[in-house]
N, C-alpha and C positions, 0 to 999 in steps of 0.2 A: 900669168894669164889664168883666168878662171873661166871654165866652161860649164854650162848647165847640161843636164842629160839631153835635153832637147837640142841644144846647139851642137853637141857631138853627133847626134843622129842626123841633123840637117847637113853637117859637113860630110858625113859618110854617104848619105843618099846623093848629095850633089856630085861627089867624086864618081859615083856610079852612073851619073846622068839620069837619075830617077827622082820623081817627086817624093817629098817626105811623107811617109805614111805612119804617123803616130796617132794613137788614140788616148785620150785622157779618161781615166777611171777615177771616180771620186774616192778619196781615201776612206771615207766612212763605209763605202761598199766593199772595198778591199778588206777592211777589218772585220766585216760581217762574214765574208766568204772564206777568208783564210782558215779559220778553224774547221770548216766543213772540208776544205781541200786537204787539211792535215789528216782528217779521219780516213779519207779515201786513198791518199798517196803521200807518204812522208817525203818522197823525192820531189814531187811537184810542189809540195808545200815549201820545201827549202828553196827551190828555184824562184817561186813566186815571192817569198819573203825577201830573198836577196834582191830581186828586181825592184820590189817596193822600196826597200831601204836605199838602194843606190839612186833611184830616180827622185828621191826627196832631197838630194844634196848636190851642191856644185862641186866640181873637181878643180883642185888647185895644186900646182907643183912649182917648185922653183924653176925659173927659166934656165935652160941649158941648151947647148947646141945651137944650130943655125936654122933648122927646119921647123916649120909650123905643123900643127896637126893636119891642117888642110893639105899641105904639100905631101905629107905622109900618106894620107888617104888616097890622094891622086896618084901617088907612085904605086901603091899596091892594088888599086882598083882593076887594072887590066888583068891581073892574075886571078881575080875572083870570078 
């Protein structure tokens, strides 16, 4: 099964009983802002770069087990 970053977030928000709150930022804008962020904080730059990289790719893994990601999120939601 393959999940986009958005699909994972939607499953997580649904498990919490909340509406999905994601904002799209144009990639060109991120590329302009990242070098400025790097000058101000290498820590925030690393975090922003990681999020940017992750959000551009789908996630795929071999199927194993019997639970779905949705079921997992629903199981841990009450603990959050």
